[in-house]
C-alpha positions as CSV (number, residue, x, y, z in Angstrom):
1,M,35.9,-22.4,56.5
2,K,38.9,-24.6,56.9
3,V,39.8,-26.7,53.9
4,I,41.7,-29.9,54.5
5,G,43.2,-31.7,51.6
6,L,43.2,-35.5,52.2
7,T,45.4,-37.5,50.0
8,G,47.1,-40.9,49.8
9,G,47.9,-43.6,47.3
10,I,45.7,-46.4,46.2
11,G,44.9,-48.7,49.2
12,S,46.4,-46.3,51.7
13,G,43.1,-45.9,53.7
14,K,42.2,-42.5,52.4
15,S,38.5,-43.3,51.9
16,T,38.3,-44.9,55.4
17,V,39.8,-41.8,57.0
18,A,37.4,-39.6,55.0
19,K,34.4,-41.6,56.3
20,I,35.6,-41.2,59.9
21,L,36.1,-37.4,59.4
22,E,32.5,-37.2,58.0
23,E,31.2,-39.0,61.1
24,M,33.1,-36.3,63.2
25,G,31.2,-33.5,61.3
26,A,33.4,-32.7,58.3
27,T,31.8,-32.0,54.9
28,I,33.5,-34.3,52.3
29,V,34.2,-33.2,48.8
30,D,35.1,-36.3,46.7
31,M,37.5,-35.3,43.8
32,D,36.8,-38.6,42.1
33,S,33.1,-37.6,41.8
34,L,34.2,-34.3,40.4
35,G,36.5,-36.2,38.0
36,H,33.5,-38.1,36.7
37,E,31.5,-34.9,36.3
38,A,34.4,-33.2,34.5
39,V,34.7,-35.9,31.8
40,K,31.1,-36.8,31.2
41,K,30.0,-37.2,27.6
42,G,30.0,-34.1,25.5
43,S,32.1,-32.0,27.9
44,W,35.2,-30.1,26.8
45,A,37.4,-32.5,28.7
46,W,35.6,-35.6,27.2
47,E,36.2,-34.3,23.7
48,S,39.9,-33.6,24.5
49,I,40.5,-37.0,26.0
50,V,38.8,-38.8,23.1
51,R,40.9,-36.8,20.6
52,E,44.1,-37.6,22.6
53,F,43.5,-41.3,23.3
54,G,41.1,-42.5,20.6
55,E,37.5,-43.8,20.6
56,E,38.7,-47.2,21.9
57,I,38.6,-45.8,25.4
58,L,34.8,-45.3,25.1
59,A,32.2,-47.6,26.6
60,A,29.0,-48.7,24.7
61,D,27.2,-45.6,25.9
62,S,30.0,-43.3,24.7
63,E,31.1,-42.4,28.2
64,I,34.8,-42.8,29.0
65,D,35.6,-46.4,30.1
66,R,37.9,-45.6,33.1
67,A,39.3,-49.1,33.2
68,R,40.3,-49.0,29.6
69,L,41.8,-45.5,30.0
70,G,43.5,-46.6,33.2
71,K,45.3,-49.5,31.4
72,I,46.8,-46.9,29.1
73,V,47.8,-44.2,31.5
74,F,48.9,-46.2,34.5
75,N,51.6,-47.9,32.4
76,D,52.8,-44.8,30.7
77,K,53.9,-41.7,32.7
78,K,53.8,-39.4,29.6
79,A,50.2,-40.6,28.8
80,L,49.2,-40.0,32.5
81,S,50.7,-36.5,32.3
82,R,48.8,-35.7,29.1
83,L,45.5,-36.9,30.7
84,N,46.2,-34.8,33.9
85,R,46.8,-31.7,31.8
86,I,43.4,-32.1,30.3
87,V,41.4,-33.1,33.4
88,H,43.0,-31.3,36.4
89,P,42.1,-27.7,35.4
90,E,38.4,-28.7,34.8
91,I,38.3,-30.5,38.2
92,D,39.9,-27.6,39.9
93,R,37.2,-25.3,38.4
94,L,34.4,-27.5,39.7
95,L,36.1,-27.8,43.1
96,K,36.4,-24.0,43.6
97,A,32.7,-23.6,42.7
98,G,31.7,-26.4,45.2
99,L,33.8,-25.0,48.0
100,E,32.3,-21.5,47.5
101,E,28.9,-23.0,47.9
102,H,29.9,-24.8,51.1
103,R,31.4,-21.5,52.4
104,R,28.1,-19.7,51.7
105,R,26.2,-22.4,53.6
106,G,28.4,-21.9,56.7
107,V,30.3,-25.2,56.6
108,K,33.2,-25.1,59.2
109,V,35.5,-27.9,57.8
110,A,35.5,-29.2,54.3
111,V,37.7,-32.2,53.5
112,V,38.8,-32.5,49.9
113,E,39.5,-36.2,49.3
114,A,41.8,-36.6,46.3
115,A,44.4,-39.2,45.2
116,A,46.2,-36.8,42.9
117,M,46.3,-33.6,45.1
118,L,50.1,-33.3,45.0
119,E,50.7,-34.0,41.3
120,A,52.2,-31.3,39.2
121,G,49.8,-28.8,37.6
122,R,47.2,-28.6,40.4
123,E,46.1,-25.0,41.0
124,Y,44.2,-25.6,44.2
125,K,46.0,-25.6,47.5
126,P,44.1,-26.5,50.8
127,D,44.7,-24.8,54.1
128,E,46.2,-28.1,55.5
129,L,47.3,-31.3,53.9
130,W,46.5,-34.6,55.5
131,V,48.2,-37.7,54.1
132,T,47.3,-41.4,54.6
133,V,50.1,-43.9,54.3
134,A,50.5,-47.7,54.6
135,P,53.4,-50.1,53.7
136,R,53.4,-51.5,50.2
137,D,52.6,-55.1,51.3
138,T,49.5,-53.8,53.2
139,V,48.5,-51.8,50.1
140,L,48.8,-54.7,47.8
141,R,46.8,-56.9,50.2
142,R,44.0,-54.3,50.3
143,I,43.9,-53.9,46.5
144,A,43.8,-57.7,46.0
145,G,40.9,-57.8,48.4
146,R,38.9,-55.4,46.2
147,G,39.2,-57.5,43.0
148,G,39.2,-56.0,39.5
149,L,43.0,-55.4,39.4
150,S,45.7,-58.0,38.9
151,E,48.8,-57.8,41.1
152,K,50.7,-56.5,38.0
153,E,48.1,-53.8,37.4
154,A,48.1,-52.9,41.1
155,R,51.9,-52.6,41.1
156,A,51.7,-50.4,38.0
157,R,49.1,-48.2,39.7
158,I,51.3,-47.8,42.8
159,K,54.4,-47.1,40.7
160,S,52.6,-44.3,38.8
161,Q,51.8,-42.5,42.0
162,L,54.0,-40.4,44.3
163,S,55.8,-42.3,47.0
164,N,54.8,-42.2,50.7
165,E,58.1,-40.3,51.4
166,E,57.2,-37.7,48.8
167,R,53.7,-37.2,50.2
168,R,55.1,-37.0,53.8
169,R,57.4,-34.2,52.8
170,H,54.3,-32.0,51.9
171,A,52.0,-33.2,54.8
172,D,50.8,-31.2,57.8
173,V,49.3,-34.4,59.2
174,V,50.3,-38.0,58.4
175,I,48.0,-40.8,59.3
176,D,49.5,-44.3,59.2
177,T,46.6,-46.7,58.6
178,D,48.7,-49.9,59.0
179,G,46.7,-51.3,61.9
180,T,43.2,-52.1,62.9
181,L,40.2,-49.9,62.0
182,A,39.9,-49.0,65.7
183,E,43.5,-47.9,65.8
184,T,43.1,-45.8,62.6
185,R,39.9,-44.3,64.1
186,A,41.7,-43.3,67.3
187,K,44.4,-41.5,65.3
188,V,41.8,-39.6,63.1
189,V,39.7,-38.6,66.2
190,K,42.9,-37.3,67.9
191,E,43.8,-35.2,64.8
192,W,40.3,-34.0,64.4
193,E,40.3,-32.7,68.0
194,E,43.6,-30.9,67.4
195,L,42.1,-29.4,64.2
196,L,39.1,-28.0,66.1
197,K,41.5,-26.1,68.4
198,R,43.0,-24.5,65.3
199,L,39.7,-23.2,63.9
């Protein structure tokens, strides 16, 4: 089984590229979903995060309120680093178990979709790294279109992440999504066809 790591900053088109790859036949593993699972109420990571950041990050049902936690960590690199040290090893454990299951089922290509794949402290390394990029203005426009984040919060989120240049340095494949959906789809299909030759 070939494992593709798909990463990119907020608003870079990563989820769109993942959907196209799924249509082409890839099995998608969403690290955000694994992140939710890793920190659910009562888990080791949940207890560690509450100890580290206080009960004010909890929602009414005692689950972690990701928006509240996000406001803390995306404005403070040290806080983000502390959170990552707690959460990443648990997510990596869940990821390895999930990929092993896909391998047993005979999946040919698994795409691990993850915003924080290149950040320090990650144990897991995919066979190939695919990176989505888009100019800052395009990213800000996309984020504004989603609602929920102010421009200041969006800029803080972008600033807390690796730059496009840094991601490009690690990439096996770079997909620039600054165009129409049809243009992005054509780029993804081309890369998928090249990938099939490498299987």
